[in-house]
Every structure is written in C-alpha cells, then in structure tokens.
N, C-alpha and C positions, 0 to 999 in steps of 0.2 A: 328495472330495465329495460330493453331486450339489448341484444350484441349486437353494435355497429356490422353492417356488413361487408367482407373479406373485399379490397380494389380485385380484381380480375385483371389479370394484367396478363401480355402476351410479350414477352424476352423475345428479340432475336438480338445473338452475339455472339460473336468468334470469340478466336479463343484464347487472345490477345485482353489482359484486366479478365476474366471472367476469375477466378478465385481471388480477386481479391474485389477490386472494387461494383466489379457485376452483385458480388457475394454479402459484401459487407450493405452497399446504396442495400438493393432490394431485395435478396431472395432474404435473408435475416431476419429480413422486418415482417411483424407475425399482424400489420392488419392488410397484407398483401395476399394472395394467391395469383403463384404466377407460371404461368405451363411456360415451359423455355425448347426454343427450336439453338440450336449452335456445335458445327461443330468443331472438328479441331485439327491439330498436323500429324497426330499420331499417324501410325500401320492400324490400330482397333478403330475399331465403328465406335463415337461419343453417343452414350444414352441418349443424346437432346437432338439426334439427325434427323435430319426433315428430307425423305422421301421423294416422291413427285403428289405420292396418294398424298401426301400428308398437305402439302404445301395446297392442295387443290382443297384440301378441305379446311385449310388456314382459312380459305379465301372467302371460302364460306361459310363460316361462323361464325369472319367476322362481319363480315355482311348482312349475319341475323344478329351482330348487338350481342355474343355471348362473352364478350372482352371489354372492361370501361377504357382499355389504356394500350398503348404497341410500343412497348420502345428499343429504342435500337441507337448499340453501338456500330462505327464508319464501318468502315465497305472497307476489310482486310486481305478480299481477293474475289478479282473480280475476272474474270472469260473476259474480259478485250482486255490488248496491251495497248498503248497510245500510240494513236494515226498518223505519229513521226516512224512506226518500227516498220522495217518491209514485209508486203502484202502476205508473203507464205510465213511468215515466224510469228506472224500475229496470227494466219490462221492453224495452222502447230500448236499456240499457245491456246489456243480457243477448244479446240478438238481436244483436247488432255482430259476437262471440264465434263467431258462428255462418260470418261469414265465415274462408275460411283464416290472411288474410296475420293471424287477431287471436286463431283457436288458438290458434298457432304462438307466444300471447302468455303464455299458460297453466302450462307449464312445469308447475312445485315442484303446480300446483292440486292433481296428477294421481297424486300422489305418495300419499297411501293409499288411493285405488281398485287402483294399481298391486300395494301390499303386499299391497291383499288381503283385511285385517282389523286390527281396532287388535291396541296389540300387537305390531307386526311381520311378521304371519306368520310364516313361515319363515324368512328374510331379516334380519340386526338392519336395523335406521331410524338412524340420525343424522340429527337438524336441527339447522344450522347457524344462529343466527340470530343475522347480523349486527349488526341495526334500532339504532339506539339509545336507541332508548326502551327504561325499564326490564321494562318492562310489554306481556305475550305478544298483538297483536293480534289480536283476533276470529276474520280469516280464519286464523292460525294454528295455531288451536284445532283442526281434521281433522289434524293434522301432529304435535301434541303426542300426540292420541287416539292416535296411528298408530306413534310412537317407538318404539323407545327405550331412545336420550338423548336427548336436547332442552338442544342447548350455544349461552347464550343471553349475550351482551356487555350489561358492567350489570346484569346477574343483583344482584338487595338479597339485601343481608346472610339478608335472612329472605327460600327464597324463594319463599313464599306467599305477600308480598304480590309481586309478578311474576305472581299469576295472580288477582289479585283482581277486577280488574275484568270476566276471562273470568268469577269467580263470580258476577257479579252480573245478568249477559246471558246466562250458558245452568247455575245451581247450586251449591250448589253438592258435593253434592251427587256433580253425574258431574264437575268441576273439580279439583278434589281430591286426589282419588286419584292423579294425577299429578304430584303436586310434587314425587315422589322423583326422576322422571325427569330436571328440575334440574339443570346443571354451570353455572360460570360458563366463558366461552369468552376469548380476548388479538385484535384485531385482526395481530399479531402485524411483524416486521417482513423483507422481502425481503433474501431475503442478498447477496444485491448488492449492499445499503443498509451494510451493515454495513465500516465501516472496516478498513480491517489493519493498521494504526497508530494510534494518536491522543493530541497534542498533552502532554509532561505536567501539573497542573495548575500547577508553579509557572511553569514557561513562554506561562499564560494574562495575558493584559490587559483583558479585561471580569469585572466581577464578578459580577453580575447583565444577565439579556439576558432581553430580550419583542422578539418579532415576532408578528405579525395581525393580522385586518382586525376591531377594535374593533366598527361596523358596518356592517353584507355595501354595500360600494358601488355604484350601480349607474345607465345610463348615461343619461341628460334623455332619454332619447325607450322608454324600456325603466323606470320608473319599479317599484320594490316595495311593490304595497299596505301592506304582511305588515311595509313596516319599523321599526315599533316595538317592534311582536312582534319581531323573527331579531336584531336582537343584542343582542353578552354580556354581561350587567353587572357579571357579573365581571371578565371582562377591562378592561374598563374603567376596575376601581374601579385596578386592579391598575398598568394603567397609570397614572392620578393617582400614585397613594402615588407609585411610581418616582419620576415626574421632577421630586418631591419630593427623591427620593436622591440626586439627580445628585451635591449638594454633596458629600457622605459619600464617594461610592462611584461608580469607572467601569462607568455604566448604559450602556448603548446599547436603547433602546425606542423601538421605531417600530409605528404603527397605519399598518400595512397588511403586503405578501404581499413578501418577498426574491425576486428571480432563483433554482436549488435552486442554482448553486456557493457566489453567496456565503452562502446562509442555510449550507452546511456548512461554508465555515471560521468562520461563526461559531457556529457550535458547538465548532468547535476551539478559538476562541481564549477561551469562555466557560465559569468558574466556576457559577454559579446561571445557569441557564433555566426560568422562567416556565414554566409546565405547569397552565394553569390547562383545568377543567370545560368543554365544549363541550353541546354535546346531548348526551354521554356521560361517563362521566367517564372512563375511563382512553381517551389522544386516542393518533393517532401517532408525536405530539411527543415525549410520554412517553421513545418509544424506540426514537425517533433521538434523542434526550438522550443519552443512557445508552450504544446505541451506540457515540457522538465518546466520549465517554475526560467530559462532563460528569456537572450534577448535576440531575436533574428537582428542582422548587422546586414545591409540588403542595397545591392546599387539598383539607384533607379532604376525603379522595371517601365518598358516600351508600352506594356499586354496591358487589360485586366483579368483579372481573377471574381470570379464569388466572394462577395464580400474581402475583400483585399485587406490583408495589416497597413493596416493608415500609419506613415509615422507621424513620431516622435510619438501617439497611442500606442501602437500595438512594433512598433517595431522601428530601428536608426538605420532611415538615407543615410549612403553618401555619393557622390560624381565620383564618372573612376576620368576626370580631368583638372587636371594636376596634382596639387600634394589636394586636393578634398580628403580620399578616405585617411590620414594623419589625425589634420584637422579634427573631423567627426569625433574617431578615436580619443584625441585625448578631451573635444568637449565633453561627452556621453560617460568617461570614468572619472572623472573627477564633478560627476552629480549620486553616486549610492543610489539616494533614496526617489531620483529618479529615476534611475534605471526602476531601482525595484516596482515601483509605479509603474511604470514597459510592459515592466512581464507580468505583470499579474493579472494588467487587458491583456495584452497576451493570451496566458492562458483562460481564462475565461470567455475568449472569440474560439478559440480550438474546445474547449469544452462546450459550450452548447451551442455555436454553429457551423462546427467543422465538423464532428465527428460526421461519418459520414449515410451510415442513415438518415442522419442530418440533413445531411449534402440532399438523399435520394428520395426525401419526403419532400423537400425545399423544391427537386425537380420533377417529380407529380403535383401537385398542385399549384403551381406555375403554367404548366399542362391545361391542363383540366379549370381554370383559373380560363385559361386563352379559348381555349376550347367554348366554353361556356358564353362568352366575352361574343368569340364570331357567332351564333349563332344567335344571340339576337339584335345584329347586326345586321341580324338575314328579313 
C-alpha cells in the first residue's frame, strides 16, 4: 500500500504558546509537513522569522497551491494602537515596526494579506484563538474575515455573543455573517502529562484538594499596581469554604503553588480536585485532574470549549450561589462508587479526545471539511 501523502501546512504563529500548543498539536505530528513563520520577543532573530522577501514568496506559493492548509494563531503584535489613543502616540508606535527586530514580531498580523482574499483564498485557513477572553479581539477581526474556521477558547454558548464588541466597533452588517465560522476549542493536554496508570479511588486519602494562588504574589521591589483587579475572588471564596470543611472531610487546601512532582502526587491521592474558572472556564487543571484519575470539581461554566466535561459524567459541577458547593461536596463524597465511574469516564475523555495531537487533528479535519463543503456549494 502506498504511503499516504503528508499534509502541507503553513503555520504562522507568534511567540506565545509556541513550545506548548503549537509544538504538541501540529509540529510533532508525523502526518504534517509544516513550514513555520514566527518571530519572537527576544533580542536574537527567530529561525522562523519572515523577511519582506519571504512574505512575498509565501504569498506567491500560497496562490500556486503549494500548501494544503494555513494555520494561524491570534494577533499578538499589531502596528496599530487603538483609535482612542492620541494621534502622535499611534504614529510613533507604528513607526517602531519599521525596525527589522520589531517587524519580525508581527507574524499573524500578515496572514490576511498572505491568503490574499477574504474567505481564505485558494487555501483553507484555520485560526486558533487561544486567548482566555470569550470575545474575539478587534485586532483579530481581519483573521476572522479571512478564516475558513475560527477556533476560540472559551467561546460563548451563543457564539454571536463573542462577536458583539466587534459589532459595536465595525457594525453588525459586517461582523455577524462571520458567526458560523466560530468553533469552540480546548487547550488539551500534552501526551507526556498523561500518567500510564492511576491510583484507584478507594486508595485515595484526600477527599478534596485545592491548590493555586488566590492573589498573585509579587516581590516587594516589583509591586503589581493592579493587584486588586487580578486576584481570583472565586478561588478565594472556595478556599475559605474548604477550610471550614476540614472537620468533616480530609481536605488539602493550599493558597499557593506546589512543585510539579508534588502536584502530580496530590492528584493521584485526591478524589475531588477543585478546578474553578480563572480568566477562562476550562483550565489546564481540568485535564490534569481527569488524566490522573480524579474527579474535577467545577463551578458552572459560562462559555463552551471543545468536548467539555459533562456534568455528572466527567465532572461534578456546583453553583456559587448559597450553600450549593457544600451540598454538592456532601452528595459526591457519599457515593464513592459513582465517583469512581465519573473518574474513569473523565480519564477516557482526556486520553482519547483531549491529548493535544488529537485536538490538532480535529482542527485540521474540521477546517478541510468546511472548505470542501464551501467549494461544493459554489
């Protein structure tokens, strides 16, 4: 049997999440032949940075059909400041990007120009917006216009809500038609972080585990001027409640981070692990807990992610209203057999669907299918 052809992908990506999501989802996949465009924020030139000549060459190659797919991250650097800034401030900021060191950081800002026309040109375009915000940001609107599909972390259950700030800025008539392109996505989990075996529920000696900083901690000589705005009130609330439950259950509650190996051991020892929302709904902790054989204890979400943890199937959900958290904990711990079933289902979900290479394949396949469907209707 002839060997299947490797998919030719042009990946345009900024510095953030490069060694995490991009590497795991796409670059390590043996079925993909990836060419990378990516600058960075360091003083040394990225080996993937694009010169003016390379950008023009890539545009010609895309038009000639040398790639099967373009993948882009969100815009991490833009030469234009908000129109609400003073004119000369905006002008000085834009002029900085004439310097080669700054121009190499524009990366995904060039993607709409590279694919040549709205709708992705001849080559399908998948945009991966890994920002925790549930809104598509203004600098990413040209990517949304050019995209075949736009994958958004923490996409509202009613997707149009994620575009409403853009409707205010650019007009509903221009923005709303792009709503069908929106798809929920997940951060996923690297394959190496999925334990080969997990401790049985009956052998776990911690009923409820909580770790994580409630208030970001900065050194005395580097104070955070926005400290009151960046702490997580939900974590603080649940931490306070857990401390009061120590006389009833075996509780491990720590306001702070723990070393990685200790954290992994805690997950193996815990039945329920608190996974409150942070700047987004689904956090890395959801996947860590499920992969380790525990049950995520999650406050009800306001936004969707790809293959979310289903209540009472892959996770235990609670409301922040009244004493629902305490009642939920009591019901969950009263039925260890049911907890074991939920833990097994959650681990199965992560192992078979949320490992990052699998997530990457989902994004690729969905985008190519959408492109074929669009071509068939023309």
